[in-house]
C-alpha positions in Angstrom: 101.9 50.9 166.2 100.9 48.7 164.2 97.4 50.5 162.4 100.2 53.4 162.0 102.6 50.6 160.3 99.4 49.9 158.2 98.6 53.0 156.2 102.3 53.0 155.7 102.4 50.0 153.7 99.5 50.8 152.1 100.4 54.1 151.2 103.2 52.7 149.0 101.9 49.4 147.8 99.1 51.9 146.0 101.2 53.4 143.5 103.3 50.4 142.7 100.0 48.6 142.2 99.3 51.4 139.8 101.9 52.1 138.2 102.4 47.9 137.4 98.7 46.9 136.6 98.3 50.6 134.7 99.6 49.8 131.4 98.1 45.9 132.1 94.6 47.8 131.7 95.0 49.9 129.8 95.7 47.4 126.9 93.3 44.8 127.7 91.0 47.3 126.8 92.3 48.9 123.3 92.8 45.1 122.7 89.0 44.8 123.1 88.2 47.7 121.1 90.0 46.7 119.0 88.4 43.3 118.4 84.9 44.8 118.8 85.6 47.3 115.9 87.0 44.1 114.0 83.4 42.1 114.7 81.4 44.9 113.4 83.6 46.0 110.5 82.9 42.8 109.2 80.5 42.3 106.8 77.7 39.8 107.2 77.2 37.7 104.0 74.7 38.8 101.8 72.8 35.9 99.6 73.2 36.3 94.9 69.6 38.2 94.3 67.3 35.9 92.4 67.4 37.4 89.0 71.1 37.4 89.4 70.7 33.2 90.0 68.3 32.7 87.3 70.3 35.1 84.3 73.3 32.6 84.8 70.8 29.3 84.7 69.7 30.6 81.4 72.8 31.2 80.0 73.8 27.9 81.3 71.1 26.1 80.2 70.9 27.6 76.9 74.4 26.8 75.8 72.7 22.8 75.7 71.0 24.0 73.0 68.1 20.6 73.7 67.2 18.5 76.5 67.1 15.0 76.3 63.8 13.6 78.1 62.9 10.8 76.8 63.6 7.9 74.2 60.0 5.2 73.4 61.0 2.3 72.2 58.2 0.9 70.4 57.4 -2.3 67.7 54.7 -2.7 64.8 53.0 -5.3 62.7 52.2 -4.7 59.3 50.4 -6.5 56.9 49.2 -5.9 53.3 47.6 -8.1 50.2 47.7 -8.3 46.6 45.3 -10.2 44.9 45.9 -10.3 40.8 45.2 -12.9 38.2 43.0 -15.4 40.9 46.0 -15.8 42.9 47.1 -14.0 46.5 50.4 -12.6 47.8 50.7 -11.3 51.2 53.8 -10.4 53.6 53.6 -9.6 57.2 56.9 -7.4 58.1 57.7 -6.2 61.8 60.0 -3.5 62.6 60.7 -2.1 65.5 61.5 1.9 66.4 63.0 5.2 68.3 61.4 8.6 69.6 63.6 10.5 70.9 61.9 13.5 72.8 63.5 16.6 73.2 63.0 20.6 74.2 64.3 23.0 72.1 66.2 25.2 75.3 66.3 28.3 73.2 63.0 29.2 74.8 63.8 28.9 77.6 64.7 33.4 78.3 64.0 36.2 80.6 60.4 36.8 79.0 59.3 32.5 79.7 60.4 33.3 83.3 57.7 34.9 86.1 59.0 35.1 89.6 56.2 35.9 92.4 56.9 35.6 96.0 59.3 32.7 96.4 57.6 30.5 93.3 59.7 31.1 89.7 57.2 29.3 87.0 58.7 28.9 83.4 56.1 29.4 80.3 56.9 26.9 77.5 54.9 26.9 74.5 54.4 23.2 73.9 56.1 23.7 70.4 59.1 23.9 72.7 59.1 19.7 72.5 60.4 18.3 69.6 59.6 14.5 68.2 62.5 13.1 66.7 61.5 9.9 65.0 64.5 7.4 64.4 64.6 5.0 61.4 62.4 1.6 61.9 65.2 -1.3 61.9 63.3 -4.8 60.5 63.0 -7.4 62.6 61.0 -10.7 60.6 59.6 -10.8 57.1 57.0 -13.1 55.8 55.2 -14.4 53.3 52.6 -17.3 51.7 55.0 -18.1 48.5 52.1 -17.3 46.3 53.1 -18.3 42.6 52.3 -14.6 42.0 55.9 -13.3 43.1 57.1 -15.3 40.4 54.4 -13.9 38.4 54.6 -10.5 38.9 58.2 -9.7 40.5 57.2 -6.9 42.0 54.8 -7.8 44.1 57.5 -8.2 46.4 58.3 -4.3 46.3 54.4 -3.5 46.7 53.8 -5.2 49.3 57.2 -4.0 51.2 56.1 -0.3 50.0 52.6 -0.6 51.7 54.0 -2.1 54.7 56.6 0.9 55.2 54.2 3.1 55.0 51.8 1.1 57.9 54.8 1.3 59.6 55.3 4.6 59.8 52.5 5.5 60.9 52.0 3.1 63.4 55.5 4.5 64.7 53.9 7.9 64.0 50.8 6.9 66.6 52.9 5.6 69.7 54.8 8.6 69.6 52.1 10.6 69.6 50.4 8.7 72.0 53.4 8.5 74.4 53.7 12.8 74.5 51.9 13.4 77.2 54.6 11.3 79.5 57.7 12.9 77.8 55.9 16.1 78.9 55.7 15.5 81.9 59.5 14.0 81.7 60.3 17.5 80.9 58.4 19.8 83.3 60.6 17.5 86.1 63.7 17.7 84.7 63.4 21.8 83.4 62.1 21.8 87.6 65.7 19.6 88.6 68.6 22.1 86.0 66.6 25.5 87.5 66.3 24.6 91.4 69.7 23.2 91.3 71.6 26.4 91.0 68.7 28.1 93.7 69.3 26.0 96.4 73.3 26.2 95.6 72.4 29.6 96.4 70.8 29.5 99.7 67.5 31.2 98.1 64.2 29.9 99.4 62.1 29.9 95.9 60.7 27.1 93.9 60.7 26.2 90.1 57.2 25.3 88.9 57.5 24.5 84.6 54.7 24.8 82.8 53.7 24.2 79.2 50.6 26.3 77.2 
């Protein structure tokens, strides 16, 4: 008798359970399916093309026209002597000057860039680096107060002119000596300039600058 009651209870409860639980199960399945569809339809983030990044960097760089990579401060001393009428007049001049080393960024274009795997080589002519010599600034001038300065009124002018030429030659020579340092500094600064947007884009490429 107890067994018969048990079967009757199961026969009654099972349809009720199906009626109540069925919609919940269906909603769960639909929700899972929607979640899967949404997940599968979400596009993966793609990295930008390296050529696109380089092209954008070139456009940005060329707007600057020139890049100052180094300023060299120089000192020079020049002396000149004039002998006339048994008298000697001499003058010593001391001056300072500066030379600015700039890269002409118009030389940076797509033709100058070679992409090889993850390596990007930017090749620039050596003439892309220019030197701007600033006017010299006098520091000190002294002479021997010779009678020749009084006897020949142009003595001071002549000595000054000679010394000015010597100072100019000295500054020019010194600025050329610093050119190798300027090339190295230019490579460093340009590499940083082009590497920054590449890293920001999440690309593995590296940049080298070559002057030839």
